[in-house]
MILUM-120044 format. One line per field, with one value per residue (C-alpha): residue number from 0; residue in three letters; chain; x, y, z. Coordinates in nm, 3 decimals. Layout:
BEGIN
i NUM ...
aa ALA ...
ch A ...
X X ...
Y Y ...
Z Z ...
This chain:
BEGIN
i 0 1 2 3 4 5 6 7 8 9 10 11 12 13 14 15 16 17 18 19 20 21 22 23 24 25 26 27 28 29 30 31 32 33 34 35 36 37 38 39 40 41 42 43 44 45 46 47 48 49 50 51 52 53 54 55 56 57 58 59 60 61 62 63 64 65 66 67 68 69 70 71 72 73 74 75 76 77 78 79 80 81 82 83 84 85 86 87 88 89 90 91 92 93 94 95 96 97 98 99 100 101 102 103 104 105 106 107 108 109 110 111 112 113 114 115 116 117 118 119 120 121 122 123 124 125 126 127 128 129 130 131 132 133 134 135 136 137 138 139 140 141 142 143 144 145 146 147 148 149 150 151 152 153 154 155 156 157 158 159 160 161 162 163 164 165 166 167 168 169 170 171 172 173 174 175 176 177 178 179 180 181 182 183 184 185 186 187 188 189 190 191 192 193 194 195 196 197 198 199 200 201 202 203 204 205 206 207 208 209 210 211 212 213 214 215 216 217 218 219 220 221 222 223 224 225 226 227 228 229 230 231 232 233 234 235 236 237 238 239 240 241 242 243 244 245 246 247 248 249 250 251 252 253 254 255 256 257 258 259 260 261 262 263 264 265 266 267 268 269 270 271 272 273 274 275 276 277 278 279 280 281 282 283 284 285 286 287 288 289 290 291 292 293 294 295 296 297 298 299 300 301 302 303 304 305 306 307 308 309 310 311 312 313 314 315 316 317 318 319 320 321 322 323 324 325 326 327 328 329 330 331 332 333 334 335 336 337 338 339 340 341 342 343 344 345 346 347 348 349 350 351 352 353 354 355 356 357 358 359 360 361 362 363 364 365 366 367 368 369 370 371 372 373 374 375 376 377 378 379 380 381 382 383 384 385 386 387 388 389 390 391 392 393 394 395 396 397 398 399 400 401 402 403 404 405 406 407 408 409 410 411 412 413 414 415 416 417 418 419 420 421 422 423 424 425 426 427 428 429 430 431 432 433 434 435 436 437 438 439 440 441 442 443 444 445 446 447 448 449 450 451 452 453 454 455 456 457 458 459 460 461 462 463 464 465 466 467 468 469 470 471 472 473 474 475 476 477 478 479 480 481 482 483 484 485 486 487 488
aa MET GLY SER ILE LYS ARG LEU PHE GLN HIS THR PHE ILE TYR GLY LEU ALA THR VAL LEU PRO LYS LEU LEU THR VAL LEU LEU THR LYS LEU LEU THR LYS TYR LEU PRO GLY GLU ILE GLU PHE GLY GLU VAL SER ILE ILE PHE SER TYR ILE ILE PHE ALA ASN VAL ILE LEU THR TYR GLY MET GLU THR ALA PHE PHE ARG PHE GLN ASN ASP GLU ARG TYR ARG GLU LYS THR THR SER THR ALA MET VAL SER LEU PHE GLY THR THR VAL LEU PHE VAL VAL LEU ALA TYR LEU PHE LEU GLU PRO ILE SER GLY SER THR GLU ILE ASP ALA ARG TYR LEU LYS TRP VAL ILE PRO VAL ILE ALA LEU ASP THR LEU MET VAL ILE PRO PHE ALA LYS MET ARG ALA ASP GLN LYS PRO ARG LYS TYR ALA LEU ILE LYS MET LEU ASN VAL VAL LEU SER VAL GLY THR THR VAL LEU PHE PHE THR ALA LEU PRO SER PHE PRO SER VAL ALA GLN TYR LEU PRO GLU ASP ARG ILE GLU LEU PHE PHE ILE ALA PHE LEU ALA ALA ASN LEU ILE THR PHE ILE LEU ILE CYS GLY VAL TYR PHE SER SER TRP ALA PHE ASP ARG VAL LEU TRP LYS ARG MET LEU SER TYR GLY TRP PRO ILE LEU ILE ALA GLY LEU ALA PHE ALA VAL ASN GLU THR VAL ASP LYS ILE LEU LEU GLN LYS PHE LEU PRO MET SER GLU ALA ASP ALA GLU ALA THR VAL GLY ILE TYR THR ALA GLY TYR ARG LEU ALA VAL GLY MET THR LEU PHE ALA GLN ALA PHE ARG LEU GLY VAL GLU PRO PHE PHE PHE SER GLN SER GLY ASP LYS ASN ALA PRO ALA GLN TYR ALA LEU ILE THR LYS ALA TYR VAL ALA LEU GLY VAL ILE ALA LEU PHE ALA TYR VAL LEU LEU VAL ASP LEU ILE ARG PRO LEU LEU VAL ASP ASP GLY PHE ILE THR ALA MET ASP ILE VAL PRO VAL ILE LEU ILE ALA TYR LEU PHE SER GLY VAL TYR GLN THR LEU SER VAL TRP TYR LYS ILE ASN ASP LYS THR TYR TYR GLY ALA ILE ILE SER SER ILE ALA ALA VAL LEU THR ILE THR LEU ASN ILE ILE PHE ILE PRO LYS TYR GLY TYR TYR ILE SER ALA ALA ALA THR CYS ALA ALA TYR GLY LEU MET MET LEU ILE SER TYR LEU TRP SER ARG LYS HIS PHE PRO ILE PRO TYR GLU VAL GLY LYS LEU VAL GLY PHE LEU LEU LEU GLY ILE GLY ALA THR ILE PHE PHE PHE TYR TYR ILE ARG ALA GLU TYR GLY VAL GLU THR LEU GLU THR TYR GLY ILE GLY SER ALA MET LEU LEU LEU LEU ALA GLY ILE VAL LEU TYR VAL GLU ARG GLY SER ILE TYR SER LEU ILE LYS LYS ARG SER
ch A A A A A A A A A A A A A A A A A A A A A A A A A A A A A A A A A A A A A A A A A A A A A A A A A A A A A A A A A A A A A A A A A A A A A A A A A A A A A A A A A A A A A A A A A A A A A A A A A A A A A A A A A A A A A A A A A A A A A A A A A A A A A A A A A A A A A A A A A A A A A A A A A A A A A A A A A A A A A A A A A A A A A A A A A A A A A A A A A A A A A A A A A A A A A A A A A A A A A A A A A A A A A A A A A A A A A A A A A A A A A A A A A A A A A A A A A A A A A A A A A A A A A A A A A A A A A A A A A A A A A A A A A A A A A A A A A A A A A A A A A A A A A A A A A A A A A A A A A A A A A A A A A A A A A A A A A A A A A A A A A A A A A A A A A A A A A A A A A A A A A A A A A A A A A A A A A A A A A A A A A A A A A A A A A A A A A A A A A A A A A A A A A A A A A A A A A A A A A A A A A A A A A A A A A A A A A A A A A A A A A A A A A A A A A A A A A A A A A A A A A A A A A A A A A A A A A A A A A A A A A A A A A A A A A A A A A A A A A A A A A A A A A A A A A
X 2.198 2.342 1.999 1.853 2.126 2.052 1.682 1.740 1.978 1.712 1.442 1.654 1.681 1.311 1.256 1.440 1.243 0.928 1.026 1.187 0.901 0.652 0.841 0.798 0.435 0.409 0.482 0.210 -0.041 0.067 0.021 -0.330 -0.431 -0.281 -0.401 -0.733 -1.011 -1.078 -1.169 -1.455 -1.226 -0.957 -1.226 -1.339 -0.983 -0.955 -1.275 -1.148 -0.825 -1.034 -1.192 -0.849 -0.724 -1.021 -0.962 -0.590 -0.670 -0.924 -0.705 -0.399 -0.613 -0.337 -0.089 0.194 0.201 0.148 0.452 0.671 0.530 0.606 0.922 1.086 0.961 1.230 0.963 0.811 1.080 1.155 0.794 0.658 0.738 0.604 0.290 0.201 0.283 0.069 -0.220 -0.219 -0.167 -0.467 -0.705 -0.586 -0.654 -1.001 -1.062 -0.965 -1.192 -1.493 -1.433 -1.444 -1.743 -1.937 -1.792 -2.124 -2.276 -1.954 -1.967 -2.327 -2.268 -1.952 -2.065 -1.730 -1.741 -1.674 -1.419 -1.204 -1.268 -1.127 -0.787 -0.822 -0.877 -0.529 -0.376 -0.524 -0.412 -0.050 -0.043 -0.146 0.103 0.390 0.318 0.520 0.823 0.853 0.791 1.066 1.311 1.232 1.254 1.588 1.713 1.761 1.635 1.851 1.703 1.356 1.422 1.561 1.266 1.007 1.165 1.181 0.810 0.720 0.961 0.779 0.438 0.529 0.709 0.425 0.172 0.376 0.418 0.046 -0.069 0.179 0.391 0.188 -0.116 0.118 0.162 -0.156 -0.068 -0.060 -0.324 -0.596 -0.567 -0.572 -0.892 -0.987 -1.098 -0.807 -0.906 -0.899 -0.570 -0.420 -0.512 -0.366 -0.040 -0.056 -0.108 0.192 0.416 0.290 0.341 0.704 0.769 0.611 0.832 1.138 1.048 0.853 1.156 1.016 0.729 0.978 1.144 0.951 0.578 0.576 0.250 0.215 -0.154 -0.094 0.116 -0.142 -0.421 -0.208 -0.129 -0.498 -0.584 -0.321 -0.407 -0.787 -0.789 -0.528 -0.776 -1.048 -0.803 -0.690 -1.046 -1.111 -0.788 -0.901 -1.228 -1.036 -0.822 -1.068 -1.435 -1.459 -1.414 -1.686 -1.922 -1.854 -1.967 -2.288 -2.386 -2.285 -2.608 -2.521 -2.524 -2.311 -2.074 -2.029 -1.976 -1.703 -1.540 -1.546 -1.388 -1.113 -1.052 -1.048 -0.815 -0.571 -0.557 -0.531 -0.233 -0.053 -0.013 0.228 0.518 0.385 0.260 0.615 0.755 0.503 0.532 0.912 0.909 0.655 0.855 1.165 0.993 0.761 1.033 1.234 0.944 0.932 1.308 1.360 1.055 1.265 1.517 1.486 1.556 1.282 1.032 1.291 1.382 1.017 0.976 1.284 1.155 0.820 0.983 1.214 0.919 0.721 1.019 1.119 0.756 0.653 0.955 0.873 0.509 0.589 0.862 0.623 0.347 0.601 0.695 0.357 0.285 0.616 0.541 0.190 0.288 0.500 0.202 -0.090 -0.113 -0.164 -0.529 -0.642 -0.849 -0.705 -0.847 -0.550 -0.731 -0.746 -0.373 -0.262 -0.549 -0.449 -0.083 -0.171 -0.385 -0.085 0.133 -0.122 -0.130 0.248 0.235 -0.034 0.185 0.468 0.228 0.073 0.374 0.207 -0.066 0.139 0.421 0.180 -0.043 -0.336 -0.403 -0.778 -0.718 -0.594 -0.912 -1.124 -0.932 -0.947 -1.315 -1.402 -1.219 -1.392 -1.734 -1.639 -1.522 -1.836 -2.069 -1.913 -1.906 -2.265 -2.405 -2.202 -2.102 -2.426 -2.354 -1.973 -1.858 -1.502 -1.393 -1.566 -1.405 -1.059 -1.155 -1.303 -0.979 -0.778 -1.019 -1.013 -0.634 -0.616 -0.866 -0.672 -0.353 -0.519 -0.695 -0.382 -0.178 -0.439 -0.479 -0.105 -0.063 -0.264 -0.140 0.225 0.360 0.621 0.806 0.688 0.787 0.427 0.493 0.748 0.535 0.230 0.440 0.604 0.267 0.098 0.393 0.427 0.056 -0.008 0.274 0.152 -0.208 -0.099 0.135 -0.097 -0.428 -0.300 0.050 -0.004 -0.349 -0.234 0.087 -0.009 0.086 0.453 0.549 0.886 0.721 0.543 0.857 1.067 0.833 0.785 1.160 1.212 0.931 1.082 1.426 1.268 1.065 1.368 1.580 1.331 1.307 1.684 1.736 1.482 1.639 2.002 2.059 1.936 2.136 2.452 2.397 2.361 2.678 2.867 2.754 2.885 3.223
Y 0.475 0.181 0.022 0.345 0.354 -0.008 0.073 0.350 0.130 -0.141 0.115 0.244 -0.108 -0.171 0.163 0.038 -0.286 -0.076 0.207 0.008 -0.244 0.041 0.210 -0.111 -0.122 0.220 0.045 -0.206 0.075 0.235 -0.097 -0.134 0.219 0.159 -0.192 -0.213 -0.068 0.232 0.379 0.130 -0.175 -0.007 0.074 -0.289 -0.410 -0.155 -0.285 -0.646 -0.545 -0.383 -0.721 -0.888 -0.658 -0.751 -1.122 -1.095 -0.930 -1.198 -1.491 -1.370 -1.286 -1.088 -1.377 -1.166 -0.921 -1.209 -1.376 -1.074 -1.057 -1.420 -1.451 -1.232 -1.452 -1.703 -1.957 -1.980 -1.868 -2.216 -2.296 -1.956 -1.989 -2.340 -2.278 -1.964 -2.139 -2.447 -2.227 -2.013 -2.313 -2.496 -2.201 -2.108 -2.458 -2.444 -2.104 -2.229 -2.533 -2.333 -2.048 -2.281 -2.470 -2.144 -1.962 -1.855 -1.719 -1.525 -1.386 -1.276 -1.105 -0.921 -0.852 -0.988 -1.212 -1.579 -1.588 -1.346 -1.506 -1.844 -1.674 -1.428 -1.706 -1.863 -1.513 -1.449 -1.792 -1.742 -1.393 -1.547 -1.833 -1.589 -1.383 -1.592 -1.652 -1.276 -1.201 -1.444 -1.262 -0.938 -1.102 -1.262 -0.917 -1.013 -0.695 -0.745 -1.086 -0.947 -0.654 -0.870 -1.110 -0.831 -0.652 -0.975 -1.032 -0.701 -0.756 -1.083 -0.915 -0.650 -0.902 -1.154 -0.875 -0.747 -1.103 -1.185 -0.849 -0.799 -1.103 -1.422 -1.307 -1.281 -1.660 -1.826 -2.163 -1.996 -1.727 -1.987 -2.091 -1.736 -1.555 -1.252 -1.062 -0.836 -0.833 -1.214 -1.214 -0.973 -1.187 -1.497 -1.305 -1.180 -1.535 -1.661 -1.401 -1.488 -1.859 -1.814 -1.593 -1.846 -2.123 -1.910 -1.861 -2.177 -2.344 -2.271 -2.508 -2.794 -2.739 -2.794 -2.859 -2.851 -2.711 -2.578 -2.561 -2.342 -2.097 -2.102 -2.004 -1.719 -1.604 -1.611 -1.417 -1.159 -1.152 -1.128 -0.757 -0.713 -0.880 -0.634 -0.345 -0.481 -0.502 -0.148 -0.038 -0.212 -0.020 0.307 0.202 0.039 0.068 0.410 0.251 -0.006 0.260 0.493 0.217 0.169 0.524 0.749 0.875 0.741 0.422 0.125 0.175 0.546 0.467 0.214 0.470 0.724 0.467 0.423 0.799 0.821 0.522 0.674 0.988 0.778 0.590 0.915 0.934 0.641 0.854 0.896 0.537 0.422 0.644 0.524 0.158 0.156 0.310 0.054 -0.241 -0.125 -0.005 -0.297 -0.558 -0.283 -0.200 -0.554 -0.611 -0.292 -0.323 -0.438 -0.155 0.114 0.377 0.243 0.528 0.790 0.592 0.561 0.937 1.001 0.767 0.945 1.287 1.167 1.029 1.353 1.577 1.375 1.310 1.674 1.738 1.429 1.540 1.881 1.748 1.493 1.748 1.973 1.693 1.520 1.668 1.527 1.191 1.159 1.054 0.775 0.628 0.685 0.651 0.968 1.047 0.859 1.098 1.138 1.295 1.525 1.745 1.467 1.388 1.626 1.505 1.139 1.224 1.394 1.092 0.861 1.097 1.067 0.690 0.670 0.880 0.650 0.346 0.492 0.593 0.245 0.099 0.143 -0.115 -0.362 -0.414 -0.427 -0.696 -0.453 -0.491 -0.462 -0.088 -0.090 -0.267 -0.004 0.287 0.144 0.057 0.413 0.541 0.284 0.395 0.755 0.656 0.459 0.723 1.013 0.819 0.697 1.037 1.262 1.055 1.133 1.508 1.538 1.221 1.104 1.431 1.324 0.980 1.138 1.372 1.083 0.883 1.180 1.245 0.878 0.856 1.192 1.069 0.745 0.942 1.169 0.892 0.677 0.963 1.054 0.693 0.629 0.905 0.696 0.345 0.387 0.743 0.829 1.163 1.293 1.650 1.738 2.103 2.016 1.736 1.959 2.246 2.032 1.889 2.229 2.380 2.096 2.049 2.424 2.470 2.175 2.300 2.657 2.546 2.295 2.479 2.836 2.861 2.574 2.706 3.068 3.020 2.709 2.343 2.271 2.635 2.784 3.017 2.729 2.517 2.816 2.918 2.554 2.488 2.796 2.683 2.334 2.471 2.699 2.413 2.182 2.465 2.534 2.164 2.120 2.436 2.333 1.987 2.098 1.980 1.628 1.607 1.722 1.461 1.183 1.291 1.318 0.971 0.818 0.987
Z 1.762 1.569 1.554 1.413 1.151 1.058 1.040 0.786 0.586 0.567 0.494 0.205 0.062 0.119 -0.050 -0.356 -0.332 -0.339 -0.572 -0.850 -0.878 -0.869 -1.151 -1.347 -1.236 -1.394 -1.721 -1.637 -1.578 -1.904 -2.083 -1.943 -2.039 -2.383 -2.470 -2.288 -2.508 -2.280 -1.942 -1.894 -1.909 -1.698 -1.441 -1.441 -1.376 -1.093 -0.933 -0.956 -0.782 -0.509 -0.437 -0.454 -0.177 0.043 -0.023 0.062 0.395 0.488 0.386 0.582 0.891 1.063 1.048 0.903 1.195 1.440 1.284 1.364 1.718 1.810 1.604 1.871 2.157 2.260 2.364 2.016 1.774 1.636 1.551 1.452 1.082 1.037 1.246 1.046 0.720 0.794 0.905 0.590 0.363 0.506 0.488 0.138 0.003 0.161 -0.001 -0.348 -0.323 -0.201 -0.447 -0.750 -0.610 -0.572 -0.871 -1.020 -0.695 -0.626 -0.980 -0.931 -0.596 -0.703 -1.060 -1.181 -1.488 -1.400 -1.684 -1.487 -1.148 -1.255 -1.299 -1.011 -0.754 -0.799 -0.808 -0.463 -0.339 -0.449 -0.296 0.036 0.022 -0.039 0.275 0.523 0.297 0.240 0.609 0.706 0.480 0.663 1.005 0.914 0.805 0.442 0.275 -0.034 -0.110 -0.041 -0.272 -0.553 -0.558 -0.527 -0.823 -1.019 -0.955 -1.115 -1.406 -1.464 -1.436 -1.691 -1.912 -1.923 -1.987 -2.281 -2.404 -2.389 -2.525 -2.808 -2.899 -2.853 -3.057 -3.356 -3.360 -3.495 -3.338 -2.994 -3.048 -3.106 -2.739 -2.600 -2.506 -2.713 -2.403 -2.299 -1.930 -1.912 -2.099 -1.847 -1.546 -1.714 -1.759 -1.399 -1.271 -1.469 -1.305 -0.956 -1.016 -1.120 -0.816 -0.580 -0.720 -0.639 -0.270 -0.185 -0.023 0.322 0.245 0.212 0.550 0.872 0.897 1.278 1.410 1.763 1.856 2.162 1.960 1.680 1.919 2.053 1.700 1.608 1.923 1.836 1.468 1.455 1.543 1.269 1.034 1.134 1.099 0.762 0.637 0.755 0.585 0.266 0.294 0.310 0.013 -0.223 -0.127 -0.291 -0.634 -0.563 -0.424 -0.716 -0.951 -0.752 -0.649 -0.937 -1.101 -1.448 -1.652 -1.544 -1.838 -1.762 -1.394 -1.476 -1.706 -1.421 -1.190 -1.450 -1.465 -1.084 -1.052 -1.301 -1.087 -0.771 -0.911 -0.978 -0.599 -0.625 -0.493 -0.140 -0.143 -0.207 0.068 0.328 0.231 0.235 0.581 0.707 0.573 0.759 1.076 1.156 1.237 1.413 1.648 1.783 1.798 2.003 2.230 2.528 2.499 2.766 2.500 2.269 2.330 2.238 1.925 1.824 1.864 1.649 1.376 1.365 1.344 1.066 0.871 0.897 0.816 0.510 0.418 0.378 0.155 -0.053 -0.072 -0.219 -0.451 -0.597 -0.655 -0.825 -1.068 -1.108 -1.453 -1.576 -1.413 -1.554 -1.911 -1.760 -1.575 -1.807 -2.183 -2.387 -2.440 -2.129 -1.916 -1.565 -1.249 -1.184 -0.930 -0.670 -0.678 -0.395 -0.175 -0.217 -0.161 0.168 0.261 0.218 0.420 0.704 0.658 0.700 1.016 1.152 1.084 1.290 1.568 1.579 1.763 2.103 2.051 1.846 2.094 2.390 2.235 2.219 1.849 1.909 1.941 1.583 1.479 1.656 1.502 1.151 1.187 1.291 0.983 0.762 0.884 0.805 0.455 0.373 0.515 0.328 0.001 0.018 0.114 -0.115 -0.423 -0.609 -0.577 -0.577 -0.755 -0.709 -0.544 -0.225 -0.252 -0.247 0.038 0.239 0.206 0.331 0.619 0.724 0.745 0.922 1.180 1.231 1.288 1.545 1.741 1.755 1.896 2.159 2.277 2.281 2.540 2.784 2.705 2.601 2.637 2.376 2.387 2.050 1.966 1.886 1.807 1.541 1.396 1.362 1.231 0.961 0.854 0.832 0.646 0.395 0.331 0.309 0.059 -0.148 -0.168 -0.247 -0.523 -0.695 -0.676 -0.710 -0.863 -1.109 -1.201 -1.227 -1.429 -1.625 -1.636 -1.710 -1.762 -1.673 -1.420 -1.244 -1.213 -1.111 -0.830 -0.727 -0.712 -0.497 -0.264 -0.240 -0.148 0.111 0.261 0.278 0.420 0.699 0.793 0.791 0.995 1.257 1.280 1.264 1.620 1.551 1.228 1.406 1.679 1.424 1.242 1.570 1.679 1.356 1.374
């Protein structure tokens, strides 16, 4: 039980490392919606970030998860860090060289202005080079250091953006060297923040450069399915914005504006994103460190139940407060797709459940199952978007994301029963999900619509529903809570 306690302590710290930077990122989103000319430009930035996510997945090619897998193997522990680091460094340098050599063809195929790409390329490179240093902090159980640097990175991102958007243009001697295009200016500021962060954590690159070819081949073998799964995950996360731009039956400018409106609504789901990500950051190293424990299956089941129980409460609480949160994320007057917010929140709840269920193939070196599951979901996402975007617009994009993560969750559970049985309390898990999701949908689409946005009646009924939901969950889990308290005393 001590390991479970440590897991939740680390998850709490990782939660702070995720929540606090995201709160600062809220300011960044607000800055973009305030200082970019409009929805069209915000949509263009969103599309560029979609490509950045794809590039990050390809350039890390599953090496982060492979690092955690072999870091816990006594035979390879000493050389895991340096082998992963050398591998990523070499491929990243190759990427930068090729990307600048073929800048114009890349610009033409992605429809991203070459002016932006010349700054985006080093942003992608630095993101990749920081993967192993941050992974090592997690593996060495240094969540506080991880949290501090992650928060500093976002402070720098917000600070440099404010500096480039508001302060520097006021100095003629400096302004003459700055581009007038606000999108290009933003990516210069973003690159500056990443560069400073990399300098702070690059110490690992000055330690050992030992390279174990045998270990490297094993890491590649373990990691390539993670790459496929990562690409499929990126499809579920970002391809909808690219497809919206291409398949909406309107002009390119109107399509980019719609992408901006959709992205603003998508980002309002930040609450569940934070919850799922914090859990993943704490759970992933824990899965591997506990894989040899005879009680590991029971611990995995407890973690999943805890995630679902807390997740449905967090889901409803966030929906209750989302109208108060909106002005913090999006500038006044910026059109936002509010109707998709509950759907995206539920999608991220499903994604978090899938992450906890994925333990069975990660610890058994069967990562190709993860690639298959993610690929099936990616096909579903692409198919639904291509077929239905012309008729339903971004509503189908939100629904497709939710359906994809729900399918991944279901398939992973069904396959785990055959390959690595874990004593999940399925009845409780399904009951919590149905209760939380049902309450969320009823409140947002009926109570909020019937009694009005931000009215006393809406918040009164919502607060009562939240207390009832939390009370039911706590009552059902009273035995587990009592056991945990008793173990600590």
